[in-house]
C-alpha positions in Angstrom: 0.0 0.4 0.0 1.3 3.2 -1.2 1.9 6.1 1.8 0.3 9.4 0.4 1.8 12.9 1.5 0.8 16.3 1.4 2.7 18.2 -1.6 2.5 20.3 -4.5 1.4 18.6 -7.9 2.8 21.5 -10.9 0.4 20.9 -14.0 1.5 22.1 -17.5 2.2 25.7 -15.3 -0.3 24.9 -12.4 0.7 24.6 -8.7 -2.0 22.1 -7.1 -1.4 21.0 -3.5 -2.0 17.4 -2.8 -3.8 16.0 0.9 -3.2 12.5 2.5 -7.0 12.1 1.5 -6.5 12.1 -2.2 -6.3 8.6 -3.8 -4.6 9.3 -7.0 -3.2 13.0 -9.0 -6.0 12.6 -11.1 -8.5 13.2 -8.5 -6.1 16.0 -6.4 -6.4 17.6 -10.1 -10.2 17.3 -10.8 -10.7 18.3 -7.0 -9.4 21.6 -8.1 -10.7 22.6 -11.1 -8.4 20.9 -13.9 -9.7 18.4 -16.6 -7.3 16.1 -17.8 -7.5 13.5 -19.9 -9.1 10.2 -18.5 -11.4 7.3 -19.1 -11.1 4.0 -16.9 -9.7 5.3 -13.5 -7.9 2.2 -13.5 -4.8 2.3 -15.4 -6.3 0.5 -17.6 -6.5 2.4 -21.1 -3.6 5.2 -20.7 -5.8 8.1 -21.8 -5.0 9.6 -18.9 -1.2 9.6 -19.3 1.0 12.3 -18.6 4.8 13.5 -18.3 7.0 13.5 -15.4 9.2 16.3 -15.8 9.9 16.7 -12.3 9.9 14.1 -9.1 8.6 10.8 -8.3 5.4 9.0 -7.6 4.0 5.6 -7.1 1.5 3.3 -8.3 -1.5 2.7 -5.9 -1.7 -0.6 -7.9 0.2 -1.7 -11.2 -1.4 0.1 -14.1 -2.0 -2.4 -17.7 -1.6 0.3 -19.8 1.8 0.4 -21.2 4.1 3.2 -19.9 7.0 4.4 -21.0 9.8 5.9 -19.0 9.5 9.4 -17.8 5.5 8.8 -18.2 2.9 8.2 -15.4 -1.1 7.1 -15.4 -2.8 10.5 -13.7 -5.4 7.8 -12.5 -3.2 5.6 -10.5 -0.3 7.8 -9.4 0.2 9.2 -6.3 3.2 12.0 -5.8 5.9 11.1 -3.4 7.3 14.2 -2.8 6.7 17.3 -5.1 5.6 16.6 -8.7 6.0 18.5 -12.5 3.6 17.2 -14.6 2.8 18.0 -18.1 -0.4 16.9 -19.9 -0.1 15.1 -23.4 -2.9 15.9 -25.0 
């Protein structure tokens, strides 16, 4: 099980917060008015793929969608400290 910590998420140049009660980066972004692309919320489809520019993430569960080095899936990732992310859409 991943330990969720309070951290900052910089998404497409906008800095937002991630609280320990948020289950994913996608959830944190939506909670603060962002609308990143997604479909399944389970790591199956890869629609929420984004580029991790700085920092590190953990996965709440291993995604089934293919993820290249430097990419993350917003729906099942949790920041491991402050992160900088760019949307691929």
